[in-house]
C-alpha positions, 0 to 999 in steps of 0.5 A, a space after each residue: 012822581 015829582 020830577 025833582 025827586 026823580 032827578 035826585 033818585 033818593 033811594 040811590 042817595 040813601 044807599 050811598 049815605 049808608 057808607 057812613 054808619 057802616 064805617 061808624 060800626 066798623 070803627 066803634 062797634 056798639 060803643 057809639 056815643 051821642 057825639 058819634 051819632 051827630 057826626 054820623 048824621 052830618 056825614 050821611 047828609 053830606 054824602 046824600 047831597 053829594 050823590 044827588 048832585 052827581 045824579 042830577 049832573 049825570 042826567 043833565 050830561 046825558 040829556 041828548 042820548 036820553 031823548 032816545 034811550 030814556 025819554 021818560 026822564 025829567 029832562 028829555 020829557 020836558 018836566 024840568 029844563 036843562 038849566 034848572 037841573 044844572 042849577 039844582 045840581 050846583 045847589 046839591 053839591 054846595 050843600 055837600 061842601 058846606 055841611 062838613 064845615 060844621 065839624 071843623 075838621 080839615 080833612 073831610 072838607 078837603 075830601 068832599 071838595 076833591 070829590 066834587 072836582 072828580 065828579 065834574 071831571 068824570 061827567 065833562 071829560 072822563 066818562 067816555 075815556 075808557 079805563 080812566 072813567 072806570 077808575 074815577 068812578 071807583 076812586 069816588 066809591 073808595 072816597 065815601 069810606 075815606 070821608 066816613 073815617 075822616 069825620 071820626 078822625 080815624 083814617 087807617 081802617 076806613 082807608 083799607 075799606 075804601 081801597 077794597 071798594 075801589 079795587 072791586 068797583 074797577 073790576 065791576 065797572 069793566 065787566 059792566 062795560 063788557 056787558 054793554 059793549 054793543 049798546 055803548 055807541 056814544 062811548 069809547 069804553 075800555 073793552 072797546 079799545 082792548 077787546 073783551 078778553 084783555 078787559 076781563 083779564 084786567 078786571 081779574 087783576 083788580 080782583 086779585 089785588 082786592 083779595 090780596 089786600 082783604 086780610 090786612 084789617 085782620 093782619 094789622 089787628 084792626 078787626 078780629 078773626 070773625 072778619 077774616 072768616 067772612 071776608 075769605 068767603 067774599 074772596 071766593 065769590 070774587 075769584 069764582 066770578 071771574 074764573 068760572 063765569 063766562 057771562 059778563 052780566 053774571 060776573 058783574 052781579 057776582 062781584 056785586 054780591 062779593 062786595 056786599 059780603 065784604 061789607 058784612 065782614 067789616 060790620 060783623 068784625 066791628 060788632 065782635 
């Protein structure tokens, strides 16, 4: 595989960019006109380039540990020089900032610029700072959906979706750190600071907050009963993952499953 493609990780970028059509369908269902499709393309490209920039920057920052853990990656293998990767990351981020200007809307541009700043802060400082790093990743996840709403000039429902994504991502990130506690020798993760048990309880608090927030799209009249019925199933999976599963690996996988079911709830709610 071409080393630049390996750096960019296009499948990962595409998965992130799917947040845009998810928001579009949640907002408009099948009542999508030509202008919405054009806006969606701009939004997806923006998210794609932003994610690509983050992926490349991540590989650049991890190049020393990757010499041991992932020597086949483009930078440690010598396929791409570190400076080249850093420049390429800057180009990807630049595209992600420039593209929203075509929409002539202030809020999407602001969200992307803040996202780039947060990504830089995470990679250069917060990544090894425990809960602060977990929160930063989660905020960036939530901002994907907020950006998706901003490009359509619809904020409230995407903000709810983004908040649910943020809360559940914090929980999953903490559980991932519990799972990796023995191998994270170069990081001072939240479970390392407070211990696995307290970390798990903290993850549970964020899950409870997500569960409490989940009915509000229905309560506020944004989505119909079909949404509520499916999201209750997602809530059951969330609670089950942290109450009944002892394995951190299984727990974070079930949280991921619950997040997927919640996305389906938004999609079905939008379509109905």
